[in-house]
C-alpha positions as CSV (number, residue, x, y, z in Angstrom):
1,X,181.8,164.4,58.5
2,X,184.3,161.1,58.3
3,X,185.2,160.0,61.3
4,X,188.6,159.5,63.0
5,X,190.9,157.4,64.1
6,X,194.4,155.9,66.0
7,X,196.3,152.6,65.7
8,X,197.6,150.8,69.4
9,X,200.3,149.3,68.6
10,X,203.4,148.0,71.0
11,X,207.1,147.6,70.9
12,X,206.8,143.9,70.5
13,X,204.1,141.7,70.2
14,X,202.9,139.9,73.5
15,X,202.8,143.3,75.6
16,X,198.3,143.2,75.3
17,X,197.2,145.1,72.3
18,X,194.3,142.9,71.4
19,X,192.9,142.9,74.6
20,X,193.8,146.5,75.2
21,X,192.2,147.5,71.7
22,X,189.2,145.4,72.1
23,X,189.1,147.1,75.2
24,X,189.1,150.2,74.1
25,X,186.2,149.4,71.5
26,X,184.0,147.8,73.7
27,X,184.4,150.5,76.2
28,X,183.6,153.6,73.5
29,X,181.2,152.0,71.9
30,X,179.6,152.0,75.7
31,X,179.3,155.1,75.5
32,X,177.4,155.6,72.8
33,X,179.8,155.7,70.1
34,X,180.0,153.9,66.7
35,X,182.7,152.2,67.0
36,X,184.7,150.0,64.3
37,X,188.1,147.7,64.4
38,X,190.9,147.9,61.7
39,X,193.7,145.5,61.5
40,X,197.2,146.6,60.6
41,X,199.0,143.8,58.3
42,X,197.6,140.6,57.5
43,X,196.0,139.1,60.4
44,X,191.9,136.9,60.3
45,X,192.1,136.3,63.7
46,X,192.0,139.6,65.9
47,X,189.7,141.4,63.5
48,X,187.1,138.9,64.7
49,X,187.2,140.1,68.0
50,X,187.4,143.6,67.1
51,X,183.1,142.5,65.5
52,X,182.5,141.3,68.3
53,X,183.6,143.9,70.4
54,X,182.1,146.4,68.2
55,X,179.3,145.2,66.5
56,X,180.6,146.0,63.3
57,X,182.8,144.0,60.8
58,X,186.7,144.9,61.4
59,X,188.9,145.4,58.3
60,X,192.4,144.8,57.0
61,X,194.7,147.6,56.4
62,X,197.9,146.0,54.8
63,X,200.5,148.8,54.1
64,X,202.7,146.2,52.2
65,X,200.4,144.5,49.7
66,X,197.9,147.8,49.4
67,X,199.5,150.7,47.6
68,X,199.1,154.1,49.8
69,X,195.8,155.3,47.7
70,X,194.3,151.8,48.3
71,X,195.1,152.2,52.0
72,X,193.6,155.6,52.3
73,X,190.4,154.7,50.3
74,X,189.8,151.3,52.8
75,X,190.7,153.9,55.8
76,X,188.0,156.3,54.4
77,X,185.4,154.2,53.7
78,X,185.6,152.4,57.2
79,X,185.6,156.1,59.2
80,X,183.0,157.3,56.2
81,X,180.5,155.5,58.9
82,X,181.4,155.2,62.6
83,X,182.4,158.6,64.8
84,X,185.8,156.0,65.7
85,X,187.8,153.3,64.4
86,X,190.4,151.6,66.9
87,X,193.3,150.3,64.8
88,X,195.2,147.2,65.8
89,X,198.9,147.1,65.0
90,X,200.7,143.7,64.2
91,X,203.8,143.2,66.0
92,X,206.1,146.0,67.1
93,X,205.3,149.2,65.8
94,X,208.6,149.2,63.7
95,X,208.4,146.0,62.6
96,X,207.4,145.2,58.5
97,X,209.3,143.4,55.3
98,X,212.7,144.8,54.2
99,X,211.3,146.2,51.3
100,X,212.0,149.2,49.1
101,X,209.0,150.6,48.3
102,X,207.3,149.5,51.6
103,X,207.5,147.5,54.5
104,X,203.5,147.3,56.3
105,X,204.7,148.8,59.5
106,X,202.5,149.9,61.7
107,X,204.8,153.2,61.8
108,X,204.0,153.3,58.1
109,X,200.0,152.9,58.2
110,X,200.5,155.5,60.8
111,X,202.3,158.3,58.5
112,X,200.2,157.0,56.0
113,X,197.2,157.8,57.4
114,X,197.8,160.3,59.3
115,X,196.5,158.2,62.1
116,X,198.0,158.9,65.8
117,X,199.5,155.6,67.6
118,X,198.3,154.9,71.3
119,X,201.5,153.0,72.6
120,X,201.2,150.3,75.1
121,X,204.1,149.0,76.9
122,X,204.4,146.0,78.9
123,X,205.4,146.8,82.2
124,X,205.7,143.6,83.9
125,X,209.1,143.9,84.6
126,X,210.1,147.3,84.0
127,X,209.3,150.7,86.0
128,X,210.7,154.2,84.9
129,X,212.8,152.1,82.1
130,X,209.3,152.0,81.1
131,X,209.2,155.9,79.8
132,X,212.3,155.7,78.5
133,X,211.3,152.3,76.1
134,X,208.5,154.6,74.8
135,X,210.8,157.6,74.7
136,X,212.8,155.6,72.4
137,X,210.2,155.2,69.9
138,X,208.1,158.3,70.1
139,X,211.4,159.6,69.0
140,X,213.2,156.8,66.6
141,X,213.5,158.3,63.1
142,X,210.3,158.3,61.0
143,X,208.3,157.6,64.2
144,X,204.5,158.5,64.0
145,X,202.8,161.0,66.3
146,X,202.9,159.2,69.4
147,X,199.9,160.5,71.4
148,X,200.1,158.5,74.9
149,X,201.3,155.6,75.9
150,X,199.5,152.7,78.4
151,X,201.3,151.2,80.7
152,X,200.4,147.2,81.1
153,X,200.4,145.1,83.4
154,X,200.7,147.2,86.3
155,X,201.5,144.9,89.5
156,X,200.6,147.4,92.8
157,X,200.2,150.7,93.7
158,X,203.5,151.3,94.2
159,X,204.4,149.5,91.1
160,X,201.9,152.8,89.6
161,X,203.9,155.0,91.2
162,X,207.6,154.2,89.8
163,X,205.9,154.2,86.1
164,X,204.3,157.1,86.6
165,X,207.5,158.9,88.3
166,X,209.5,157.9,84.5
167,X,207.0,159.8,82.8
168,X,207.2,163.2,84.4
169,X,211.0,163.2,83.3
170,X,209.4,162.8,79.4
171,X,206.8,164.9,77.1
172,X,204.8,161.8,76.5
173,X,201.7,161.6,78.0
174,X,200.2,158.6,80.2
175,X,197.4,158.0,79.7
176,X,196.8,154.4,81.5
177,X,197.7,152.4,83.7
178,X,196.1,148.5,83.6
179,X,196.6,146.1,86.6
180,X,197.5,142.7,85.8
181,X,194.4,140.6,85.5
182,X,193.4,137.2,84.9
183,X,190.1,138.5,83.1
184,X,192.1,139.8,80.8
185,X,193.7,136.5,79.6
186,X,192.4,135.2,76.3
187,X,193.2,131.2,75.6
188,X,195.7,130.8,71.7
189,X,197.1,128.3,69.5
190,X,199.1,127.9,67.3
191,X,198.0,130.4,64.6
192,X,197.5,132.4,67.4
193,X,194.0,133.1,69.9
194,X,191.8,131.0,69.7
195,X,188.9,132.2,67.1
196,X,186.5,134.4,68.3
197,X,183.1,132.4,67.2
198,X,185.0,129.4,69.6
199,X,185.7,131.5,72.1
200,X,183.6,130.8,75.1
201,X,181.8,133.4,77.1
202,X,183.7,136.2,74.8
203,X,180.8,138.9,75.2
204,X,181.2,138.6,79.2
205,X,185.3,138.7,78.8
206,X,185.1,141.8,76.4
207,X,183.0,143.3,79.1
208,X,185.7,142.4,81.7
209,X,188.5,143.9,79.7
210,X,186.2,146.9,78.7
211,X,185.5,147.3,82.4
212,X,188.7,147.5,83.2
213,X,190.2,150.0,80.4
214,X,187.3,152.1,81.6
215,X,188.8,151.8,85.3
216,X,192.5,152.5,84.2
217,X,192.7,154.8,81.2
218,X,191.9,158.1,80.5
219,X,189.2,157.5,77.6
220,X,188.3,161.3,77.1
221,X,192.0,162.1,76.4
222,X,192.6,158.6,74.2
223,X,189.0,159.4,72.0
224,X,190.2,163.3,71.6
225,X,193.5,162.6,70.7
226,X,192.2,160.5,67.9
227,X,193.0,161.8,64.0
228,X,190.7,163.2,61.7
229,X,190.3,160.9,58.5
230,X,190.6,162.1,55.1
231,X,188.0,161.5,53.0
232,X,189.1,159.8,49.6
233,X,187.6,157.2,47.0
234,X,189.4,154.4,47.1
235,X,190.6,152.7,43.6
236,X,189.2,150.2,41.8
237,X,190.8,147.1,43.0
238,X,193.1,144.9,40.7
239,X,191.5,141.8,41.8
240,X,188.3,140.5,39.9
241,X,185.4,138.2,41.5
242,X,185.9,134.6,40.5
243,X,182.4,134.5,39.0
244,X,179.1,136.3,39.8
245,X,177.6,133.8,42.1
246,X,180.8,133.1,44.8
247,X,180.2,129.8,47.0
248,X,182.5,130.5,49.9
249,X,183.1,128.4,52.4
250,X,182.6,129.7,56.2
251,X,182.9,127.8,59.0
252,X,185.7,127.4,61.9
253,X,187.6,125.5,59.5
254,X,187.4,128.0,56.7
255,X,187.3,131.4,58.0
256,X,190.5,133.0,57.5
257,X,188.2,135.3,54.2
258,X,189.4,139.1,54.6
259,X,186.4,141.2,54.7
260,X,187.5,143.8,52.3
261,X,188.0,141.3,50.1
262,X,184.5,140.7,50.3
263,X,183.1,143.7,49.5
264,X,185.3,144.0,46.1
265,X,183.8,141.5,44.7
266,X,180.2,142.6,45.7
267,X,181.4,146.3,45.0
268,X,181.3,144.4,40.8
269,X,178.4,142.8,40.9
270,X,179.4,139.3,43.0
271,X,177.2,137.6,44.8
272,X,178.8,135.4,48.0
273,X,177.0,132.7,48.9
274,X,178.3,130.9,52.0
275,X,177.9,127.3,52.8
276,X,179.5,125.2,55.8
277,X,181.9,122.1,54.6
278,X,181.8,121.1,58.7
279,X,177.9,121.0,58.4
280,X,178.1,118.4,55.7
281,X,177.2,121.4,53.0
282,X,178.3,121.2,49.5
283,X,178.9,123.8,47.4
284,X,175.8,126.0,46.0
285,X,174.9,124.1,43.0
286,X,173.6,128.0,41.6
287,X,177.2,129.3,41.9
288,X,179.7,129.4,39.1
289,X,182.6,129.1,41.3
290,X,183.9,128.1,44.5
291,X,186.2,129.9,47.0
292,X,187.8,127.7,49.7
293,X,189.4,129.9,52.5
294,X,192.2,129.3,54.9
295,X,191.6,128.2,58.4
296,X,192.0,125.1,60.4
297,X,191.0,122.0,59.1
298,X,193.8,120.0,60.1
299,X,191.5,120.6,63.6
300,X,189.1,119.3,61.8
301,X,190.5,115.9,59.5
302,X,188.1,113.2,61.0
303,X,184.8,115.0,60.2
304,X,186.3,116.9,56.7
305,X,187.1,113.4,55.6
306,X,183.4,111.8,57.1
307,X,181.1,114.6,55.0
308,X,180.5,113.0,51.8
309,X,177.8,115.5,50.9
310,X,181.0,118.0,50.7
311,X,183.3,116.3,49.3
312,X,181.3,114.7,46.2
313,X,179.6,118.2,45.9
314,X,183.4,119.8,45.6
315,X,184.6,116.8,43.1
316,X,180.9,117.9,41.2
317,X,181.6,121.3,41.0
318,X,185.0,120.9,40.1
319,X,184.0,119.1,36.3
320,X,182.5,122.2,35.3
321,X,183.1,125.1,37.3
322,X,186.7,126.8,38.9
323,X,187.7,125.9,42.5
324,X,190.3,128.2,44.0
325,X,192.0,127.1,47.3
326,X,194.2,129.5,50.0
327,X,196.6,127.3,53.2
328,X,193.8,125.4,54.6
329,X,191.2,125.5,51.6
330,X,194.4,124.2,49.3
331,X,195.0,121.6,51.7
332,X,191.5,119.9,51.8
333,X,191.7,120.4,47.5
334,X,194.4,118.1,48.1
335,X,194.8,114.1,48.6
336,X,195.3,113.6,52.5
337,X,195.8,116.0,55.6
338,X,197.8,114.9,58.2
339,X,196.8,115.8,61.5
340,X,198.7,116.6,64.5
341,X,198.5,112.8,66.2
342,X,199.7,111.4,63.0
343,X,196.3,110.2,61.7
344,X,196.1,110.8,57.7
345,X,192.4,112.3,56.6
346,X,191.9,111.8,52.4
347,X,190.4,115.2,51.6
348,X,188.6,115.7,48.0
349,X,191.4,114.4,46.2
350,X,191.3,117.2,43.2
351,X,194.7,118.5,43.4
352,X,198.4,116.2,43.6
353,X,199.6,117.7,47.1
354,X,199.5,115.2,50.5
355,X,200.1,117.8,53.9
356,X,200.5,117.7,57.2
357,X,200.8,119.4,60.8
358,X,202.8,115.9,62.4
359,X,205.8,118.0,62.6
360,X,205.6,121.7,62.7
361,X,207.4,124.1,60.8
362,X,206.8,127.4,60.9
363,X,205.9,129.7,57.1
364,X,206.1,133.0,57.7
365,X,206.1,136.2,55.3
366,X,204.7,138.8,52.7
367,X,204.9,137.3,49.0
368,X,204.6,138.5,45.7
369,X,203.1,136.2,43.4
370,X,202.9,135.6,39.3
371,X,200.7,133.1,38.0
372,X,202.0,130.8,35.4
373,X,198.4,131.0,33.9
374,X,194.9,132.9,33.5
375,X,192.7,132.0,36.0
376,X,189.1,133.0,37.4
377,X,190.4,136.0,39.4
378,X,193.6,137.3,37.4
379,X,195.7,136.8,34.6
380,X,198.8,135.4,33.8
381,X,201.6,137.5,35.1
382,X,199.4,139.7,36.7
383,X,201.7,140.6,40.0
384,X,199.5,138.9,43.1
385,X,200.2,140.9,46.6
386,X,199.6,138.5,49.6
387,X,201.0,136.1,52.5
388,X,201.7,132.6,53.9
389,X,201.4,132.0,57.3
390,X,201.1,128.0,58.4
391,X,202.5,125.6,60.0
392,X,201.8,122.8,57.3
393,X,204.5,121.0,55.3
394,X,204.3,119.3,52.0
395,X,205.4,116.1,52.4
396,X,204.1,114.3,48.7
397,X,203.1,116.4,45.4
398,X,205.7,119.2,45.5
399,X,206.5,118.3,42.0
400,X,203.2,116.8,40.9
401,X,201.0,118.2,38.5
402,X,201.7,122.0,37.0
403,X,202.7,124.7,39.1
404,X,200.0,127.6,40.3
405,X,202.5,130.2,40.7
406,X,206.0,131.6,40.9
407,X,206.2,133.8,44.2
408,X,208.4,135.8,45.5
409,X,209.7,137.2,48.9
410,X,209.1,141.1,50.0
411,X,212.5,141.5,49.5
412,X,211.9,140.1,45.8
413,X,214.2,136.7,46.2
414,X,212.9,133.7,44.1
415,X,211.0,131.4,46.4
416,X,209.9,127.6,45.5
417,X,207.2,127.1,43.0
418,X,203.3,128.1,44.8
419,X,201.0,125.4,44.8
420,X,199.0,123.3,41.9
421,X,196.8,123.6,39.2
422,X,195.1,120.5,37.8
423,X,191.7,121.8,34.9
424,X,189.9,124.7,37.0
425,X,191.1,123.8,40.4
426,X,193.8,125.8,42.0
427,X,195.5,126.6,45.4
428,X,198.5,127.1,46.9
429,X,199.2,128.2,50.8
430,X,199.6,132.3,49.8
431,X,196.5,134.3,51.2
432,X,195.9,137.2,48.2
433,X,195.5,140.1,49.9
434,X,195.3,142.9,47.0
């Protein structure tokens, strides 16, 4: 019997979706349920918190990059092995790309999966009006089924009574009112929350959040409102593994690697061998391809520059085997990284590019890429779906060497060519999703 699922969404970013999501995940898990997390849209950080809360890997469900059949298949694959999937939306419920075919908004994903929405509304600056906001979201054209509301950041008993008065006028269930609580604060930095693996006392923090959620929410009603996931097969992905034995960098500097990609590669018969550049490990010599995911290399520039075993091993690997770098991995394949303090650190020098985060400039959005030439994981002219999210800029090398791909935004507008290619080494700021 497939599991059940729902999506925790909100009117806007900052309403408390992540804390409520991991609180619900841990609360249901403490009831003896097998719980899994999922994140709607392109995000690497939140799924790691889901995994910490549930003890199971989370997965990304991307309504823009993934066709509907793939989206349903991945969701069914996760739901098949658990009692409940507690998924987390991104930004606001209806926020997504302005694209003719699909937007990636949490509302669209909820409709595609036939999962209800649990709407988290920040009540810190309102009272009866919280119900008006919820009513508007539930009745907006094209809205998915909103199973109930959690009012977050309630200040007092009087405040709670006033919020409840508003919901008495409409037909939406108020399934929880969570008080303001410093225990529910989580540290953040420029790309979002501090990563789960770097958060001090994370398990105790999640337990405290789960305690607050259990005390202030109707878990029976929330769990009972979850929709049943249809057990459908997942279509074969279009992204091939870059090799039979793939060396994948994994540590605090290279943490942005999508779980569904690992699933696809393993399903195709590939083996993944993880190594840590921060521990000065080189790509394993028995591998025939290397993948450098994104992450925070700019926070570890001095250490990476000093790790000769890693850098020399990377250079040696590149002489006869393919290497691909995404975002942070691309930066490390370049000549230098300038950190936020303006200090330049020498990197692998395998691609003719110099990057900097000294003057931050955010680049964010879905992308469609078309490769200039065949690579180990895709063919030339093959359309690839993904996204960019970075504050780094290219300060030298933009027009040097061979470009990696032509790139377009979600609306089909052409952007400057992406990345670089030098022999079997490729990289760009583009994160591949599907």
